[in-house]
DOBADO-420865 format. One record per residue: x, y, z of N, C-alpha, C in turn. Coordinates in steps of 0.05 Angstrom, whole numbers, padded with zeros to 5 digits, always signed. Layout:
REM DOBADO-420865
XYZXYZXYZ ...
END
This chain:
REM DOBADO-420865
+00017-00024+00000+00000+00000+00000+00018+00025+00000 +00010+00045-00015+00025+00069-00016+00011+00090+00002 +00026+00111+00009+00014+00132+00025-00006+00148+00008 -00018+00168+00021-00037+00185+00006-00021+00203-00013 -00035+00215-00032-00021+00232-00052-00006+00255-00039 -00013+00263-00015+00000+00286-00002+00024+00277+00015 +00027+00252+00020+00049+00243+00037+00076+00246+00024 +00095+00256+00039+00123+00258+00031+00140+00254+00056 +00165+00247+00052+00184+00246+00074+00204+00269+00070 +00208+00284+00092+00227+00306+00091+00250+00299+00109 +00272+00288+00097+00295+00281+00114+00307+00307+00125 +00315+00306+00150+00327+00329+00163+00355+00321+00173 +00374+00324+00155+00402+00317+00161+00416+00341+00174 +00424+00338+00199+00438+00360+00212+00466+00363+00202 +00478+00341+00193+00505+00342+00184+00507+00326+00158 +00531+00324+00147+00534+00310+00121+00537+00280+00124 +00536+00269+00148+00539+00240+00152+00521+00223+00135 +00495+00229+00135+00477+00212+00119+00482+00214+00088 +00497+00234+00080+00504+00236+00052+00529+00220+00045 +00548+00218+00064+00574+00207+00058+00584+00184+00075 +00575+00183+00100+00587+00164+00119+00568+00143+00130 +00543+00150+00133+00523+00132+00144+00499+00130+00126 +00480+00116+00134+00455+00114+00119+00432+00126+00135 +00412+00135+00122+00390+00148+00135+00366+00130+00139 +00355+00128+00163+00331+00113+00167+00307+00126+00153 +00309+00152+00148+00287+00166+00134+00285+00156+00105 +00308+00151+00093+00308+00141+00065+00296+00113+00065 +00305+00095+00083+00294+00068+00084+00264+00069+00090 +00255+00086+00108+00227+00088+00115+00210+00097+00091 +00221+00115+00075+00206+00125+00052+00202+00103+00031 +00223+00086+00027+00221+00064+00008+00202+00043+00018 +00204+00036+00043+00187+00016+00055+00157+00025+00053 +00153+00050+00060+00125+00061+00060+00116+00069+00032 +00134+00069+00013+00128+00077-00015+00118+00106-00015 +00133+00123-00001+00127+00151+00000+00151+00166-00009 +00149+00184-00029+00173+00197-00039+00186+00216-00019 +00213+00218-00022+00229+00237-00006+00229+00263-00021 +00230+00285-00007+00235+00311-00019+00265+00317-00014 +00280+00320-00036+00308+00325-00032+00321+00337-00057 +00346+00345-00053+00361+00357-00075+00376+00335-00090 +00390+00343-00111+00406+00325-00126+00428+00312-00109 +00437+00326-00089+00457+00315-00070+00446+00289-00057 +00421+00290-00049+00408+00266-00037+00406+00244-00058 +00397+00251-00082+00394+00231-00103+00421+00218-00110 +00443+00233-00109+00469+00222-00115+00479+00204-00092 +00474+00213-00067+00482+00197-00044+00468+00170-00042 +00443+00170-00050+00427+00145-00050+00421+00138-00079 +00441+00130-00093+00439+00127-00122+00419+00105-00131 +00412+00087-00112+00393+00066-00119+00365+00077-00120 +00360+00101-00111+00334+00113-00112+00329+00124-00140 +00305+00122-00150+00299+00132-00176+00278+00155-00174 +00268+00164-00196+00249+00186-00197+00223+00180-00182 +00217+00154-00178+00194+00146-00163+00197+00154-00134 +00221+00151-00124+00226+00154-00095+00235+00181-00086 +00243+00199-00105+00253+00225-00097+00238+00247-00113 +00226+00265-00098+00215+00289-00110+00237+00309-00108 +00251+00312-00131+00275+00329-00130+00267+00359-00130 +00282+00374-00115+00279+00402-00114+00306+00415-00120 +00305+00438-00132+00330+00453-00137+00339+00466-00111 +00364+00475-00111+00375+00488-00088+00360+00514-00082 +00348+00526-00103+00334+00552-00099+00305+00547-00091 +00296+00522-00090+00269+00516-00082+00268+00504-00054 +00251+00514-00037+00249+00503-00010+00233+00477-00011 +00234+00462+00011+00217+00438+00013+00188+00445+00010 +00179+00467+00022+00151+00475+00020+00144+00481-00009 +00162+00494-00023+00156+00500-00051+00154+00475-00068 +00171+00455-00062+00170+00429-00077+00143+00415-00071 +00135+00415-00046+00109+00403-00038+00086+00417-00052 +00088+00444-00052+00067+00460-00066+00065+00452-00096 +00089+00450-00108+00090+00442-00137+00076+00415-00141 +00082+00396-00123+00070+00369-00125+00040+00371-00121 +00031+00386-00101+00002+00387-00096-00013+00402-00118 -00001+00422-00130-00014+00436-00152-00016+00418-00176 +00004+00402-00181+00003+00383-00203-00019+00362-00197 -00022+00354-00172-00042+00335-00165-00070+00346-00168 -00074+00371-00160-00100+00384-00162-00109+00388-00191 -00089+00392-00208-00096+00397-00236-00099+00371-00252 -00094+00349-00239-00096+00323-00252-00073+00319-00272 -00052+00334-00269-00029+00333-00287-00016+00305-00287 -00007+00297-00310+00008+00272-00312+00035+00275-00297 +00045+00299-00293+00069+00304-00278+00066+00293-00250 +00042+00295-00239+00037+00286-00211+00041+00256-00210 +00031+00241-00230+00035+00212-00229+00064+00205-00230 +00080+00220-00246+00109+00216-00246+00121+00221-00219 +00111+00242-00205+00122+00249-00179+00116+00228-00158 +00094+00215-00160+00085+00197-00139+00093+00168-00144 +00094+00161-00169+00101+00133-00176+00077+00115-00174 +00077+00094-00189+00056+00074-00189+00064+00051-00171 +00045+00034-00164+00051+00010-00148+00072-00007-00162 +00070-00010-00189+00089-00027-00203+00117-00014-00203 +00119+00013-00204+00145+00026-00203+00157+00022-00175 +00141+00024-00154+00152+00020-00127+00160-00009-00123 +00145-00028-00134+00152-00056-00132+00178-00061-00147 +00181-00050-00170+00206-00053-00185+00230-00042-00169 +00226-00019-00157+00248-00007-00140+00255-00026-00117 +00234-00036-00103+00239-00055-00081+00254-00080-00091 +00246-00091-00114+00259-00114-00125+00288-00109-00132 +00294-00086-00143+00321-00078-00150+00339-00076-00125 +00328-00063-00104+00343-00060-00079+00348-00087-00067 +00328-00104-00066+00332-00131-00054+00352-00147-00070 +00351-00146-00096+00371-00161-00112+00399-00151-00108 +00402-00124-00106+00429-00113-00101+00439-00120-00074 +00421-00120-00054+00429-00128-00027+00437-00157-00026 +00423-00174-00040+00429-00203-00041+00456-00207-00053 +00462-00193-00075+00489-00196-00088+00511-00187-00068 +00506-00165-00055+00526-00155-00036+00532-00175-00014 +00510-00186-00002+00514-00205+00019+00527-00231+00010 +00521-00239-00015+00535-00263-00026+00565-00258-00028 +00572-00234-00037+00601-00227-00039+00614-00226-00011 +00600-00214+00008+00611-00211+00035+00615-00239+00048 +00596-00256+00044+00596-00282+00057+00612-00304+00042 +00620-00297+00017+00635-00318+00001+00662-00323+00011 
END
Protein backbone atom coordinates (compact mmCIF):
# COMPACT_ATOMS: atom_id res chain seq x y z
CA UNK A 1 0.00 0.00 0.00
CA UNK A 2 1.26 3.47 -0.78
CA UNK A 3 0.69 6.62 1.24
CA UNK A 4 -1.83 9.24 0.31
CA UNK A 5 -1.03 11.59 -2.59
CA UNK A 6 -0.02 14.28 -0.11
CA UNK A 7 2.44 12.13 1.84
CA UNK A 8 6.15 12.88 1.54
CA UNK A 9 9.19 12.31 3.71
CA UNK A 10 11.34 15.32 4.56
CA UNK A 11 14.73 14.06 5.71
CA UNK A 12 16.35 16.45 8.16
CA UNK A 13 20.09 15.84 8.07
CA UNK A 14 21.89 18.02 10.62
CA UNK A 15 25.27 17.09 9.18
CA UNK A 16 26.71 15.49 6.05
CA UNK A 17 26.97 12.01 7.62
CA UNK A 18 23.84 10.61 5.93
CA UNK A 19 25.21 11.81 2.60
CA UNK A 20 28.71 10.36 2.88
CA UNK A 21 29.37 8.18 5.94
CA UNK A 22 26.16 6.62 7.22
CA UNK A 23 22.75 5.71 5.93
CA UNK A 24 19.49 7.40 6.77
CA UNK A 25 16.54 5.64 8.35
CA UNK A 26 14.37 8.31 6.68
CA UNK A 27 15.42 7.03 3.27
CA UNK A 28 14.69 3.41 4.20
CA UNK A 29 11.35 4.39 5.74
CA UNK A 30 10.28 6.23 2.59
CA UNK A 31 11.07 3.22 0.39
CA UNK A 32 9.33 0.78 2.73
CA UNK A 33 6.26 3.03 3.00
CA UNK A 34 6.38 3.86 -0.73
CA UNK A 35 6.33 7.56 -0.01
CA UNK A 36 8.66 9.87 -1.95
CA UNK A 37 11.43 11.85 -0.31
CA UNK A 38 11.77 15.55 -0.95
CA UNK A 39 15.42 16.25 -1.62
CA UNK A 40 18.07 17.85 -3.74
CA UNK A 41 20.29 16.23 -6.32
CA UNK A 42 22.83 15.73 -3.50
CA UNK A 43 20.41 13.31 -1.84
CA UNK A 44 19.72 11.53 -5.14
CA UNK A 45 23.47 11.10 -5.73
CA UNK A 46 24.12 9.85 -2.18
CA UNK A 47 21.37 7.24 -2.49
CA UNK A 48 21.94 6.34 -6.12
CA UNK A 49 19.65 3.30 -5.94
CA UNK A 50 16.68 5.65 -5.62
CA UNK A 51 14.94 6.62 -8.82
CA UNK A 52 12.45 9.28 -9.83
CA UNK A 53 9.68 7.32 -8.15
CA UNK A 54 11.31 7.69 -4.75
CA UNK A 55 12.64 11.25 -4.87
CA UNK A 56 10.73 14.45 -5.48
CA UNK A 57 13.74 16.47 -6.52
CA UNK A 58 13.93 20.12 -5.70
CA UNK A 59 16.49 22.63 -6.86
CA UNK A 60 18.73 24.41 -4.38
CA UNK A 61 16.70 27.58 -4.95
CA UNK A 62 13.44 25.78 -4.12
CA UNK A 63 12.47 25.14 -0.50
CA UNK A 64 10.87 21.91 0.65
CA UNK A 65 7.56 23.74 1.02
CA UNK A 66 7.81 25.02 -2.57
CA UNK A 67 8.48 21.47 -3.83
CA UNK A 68 5.46 20.14 -1.92
CA UNK A 69 3.34 22.98 -3.30
CA UNK A 70 4.48 22.11 -6.83
CA UNK A 71 3.51 18.47 -6.23
CA UNK A 72 0.11 19.36 -4.80
CA UNK A 73 -0.68 21.82 -7.60
CA UNK A 74 0.14 19.13 -10.15
CA UNK A 75 -2.09 16.73 -8.23
CA UNK A 76 -5.00 19.19 -8.08
CA UNK A 77 -4.78 19.85 -11.81
CA UNK A 78 -4.79 16.14 -12.62
CA UNK A 79 -1.47 16.64 -14.35
CA UNK A 80 0.42 13.60 -15.60
CA UNK A 81 3.46 15.18 -13.90
CA UNK A 82 1.85 14.29 -10.57
CA UNK A 83 1.73 10.60 -11.47
CA UNK A 84 5.43 10.79 -12.32
CA UNK A 85 6.12 12.44 -8.95
CA UNK A 86 4.23 9.85 -6.96
CA UNK A 87 5.03 6.67 -8.80
CA UNK A 88 2.78 3.71 -9.43
CA UNK A 89 2.57 0.51 -7.41
CA UNK A 90 4.47 -1.33 -10.14
CA UNK A 91 7.23 1.30 -10.13
CA UNK A 92 7.60 0.99 -6.35
CA UNK A 93 7.61 -2.81 -6.60
CA UNK A 94 10.32 -2.65 -9.26
CA UNK A 95 12.39 -0.36 -7.01
CA UNK A 96 11.94 -2.76 -4.05
CA UNK A 97 12.94 -5.72 -6.24
CA UNK A 98 16.07 -3.91 -7.50
CA UNK A 99 17.15 -3.00 -3.97
CA UNK A 100 16.59 -6.54 -2.70
CA UNK A 101 18.53 -8.04 -5.61
CA UNK A 102 21.44 -5.63 -5.06
CA UNK A 103 21.46 -6.39 -1.33
CA UNK A 104 21.44 -10.13 -2.03
CA UNK A 105 24.44 -9.79 -4.38
CA UNK A 106 26.30 -7.73 -1.79
CA UNK A 107 25.71 -10.27 0.97
CA UNK A 108 26.73 -13.14 -1.29
CA UNK A 109 30.05 -11.37 -1.95
CA UNK A 110 30.54 -10.57 1.73
CA UNK A 111 29.82 -14.12 2.86
CA UNK A 112 31.73 -15.88 0.05
